[in-house]
C-alpha positions in Angstrom: 53.7 27.9 34.6 50.0 28.4 35.5 49.3 30.7 38.4 47.3 29.4 41.4 44.4 31.7 40.6 44.2 30.4 37.0 43.7 26.8 38.3 40.4 27.6 40.0 37.0 27.2 38.4 35.3 29.8 40.7 34.9 33.3 39.5 36.3 35.5 42.3 39.2 37.7 43.2 40.1 35.3 46.0 40.4 31.7 44.7 40.4 30.4 48.3 36.9 31.6 49.1 35.5 28.1 48.2 37.9 26.5 50.6 37.1 28.9 53.4 33.4 28.2 52.8 33.9 24.4 53.0 35.8 24.1 56.3 35.5 25.0 60.0 39.1 25.9 60.4 41.0 28.9 59.1 42.6 29.5 55.7 45.7 31.7 56.0 46.8 33.3 52.7 49.6 35.9 52.1 47.2 38.8 52.7 46.2 37.4 56.1 47.9 39.1 59.2 49.0 35.7 60.5 50.6 34.5 57.3 54.3 35.3 58.1 54.1 33.4 61.4 52.0 30.6 60.0 54.4 29.8 57.1 57.5 29.5 59.4 59.0 26.1 60.3 61.5 25.2 62.9 64.5 25.4 60.6 65.5 29.0 59.9 67.2 27.9 56.7 63.8 27.1 55.2 62.0 30.1 53.7 59.0 28.8 51.8 55.9 30.7 50.7 52.9 28.4 50.4 49.8 29.7 48.6 47.7 29.0 51.7 48.0 27.4 55.1 44.9 25.6 56.2 44.5 25.3 60.0 42.3 22.3 60.2 39.7 22.0 63.0 39.1 18.3 62.3 39.3 15.4 60.0 36.6 16.8 57.8 38.7 19.9 57.1 41.6 17.7 56.1 39.5 15.6 53.7 37.9 18.7 52.2 41.2 20.4 51.7 42.8 17.4 50.1 39.8 17.1 47.6 40.0 20.9 47.0 43.7 20.7 46.1 43.4 17.5 44.1 40.6 18.9 41.9 42.7 21.9 41.1 46.0 20.3 40.7 47.6 22.0 43.7 50.3 20.3 45.7 49.8 19.8 49.4 52.2 19.6 52.3 50.9 17.9 55.5 52.1 19.6 58.8 51.6 18.7 62.4 54.4 20.4 64.3 56.5 22.0 61.5 59.6 20.3 63.0 61.0 18.9 59.8 64.6 20.2 59.6 64.5 20.0 55.8 61.2 21.9 55.6 59.1 19.1 54.2 56.0 20.6 55.9 56.0 23.6 53.5 56.1 23.9 49.7 56.2 27.1 47.7 52.8 27.8 46.0 51.2 24.7 47.7 48.5 24.3 50.3 49.9 23.5 53.7 47.5 21.3 55.7 48.2 22.2 59.3 46.9 19.6 61.7 48.9 21.0 64.7 45.7 22.1 66.4 44.2 18.6 66.2 45.4 17.3 69.6 42.9 14.6 70.5 40.4 12.1 69.3 36.8 11.3 70.2 36.1 7.6 70.8 32.6 6.2 70.7 32.8 3.0 72.8 29.4 1.8 71.7 30.1 1.9 67.9 33.8 1.3 68.6 34.8 4.1 66.2 37.1 7.0 66.6 
């Protein structure tokens, strides 16, 4: 099996630097002080270790992260509240796309877009 670091085309010690540079949110990796708390889900029976948790600040972060993962062949797991009893919002060695902080929408009544 190919390691996560080997799947990246950037030359760096941290393969997630390109992801960090492309989003407004936060990328939490195993060396981040928030990692243990960020990887937890509601079910205590689930003990998964994703490669990264991306705390998205908006839809652009979600889209960038999906492209980033797809281009590198990395699985993703979408998360909003981490309430899946079976732990579907976390996958070992994947990127968790955490949208829990996205709690509203902006509506433009003139252009009728959200």
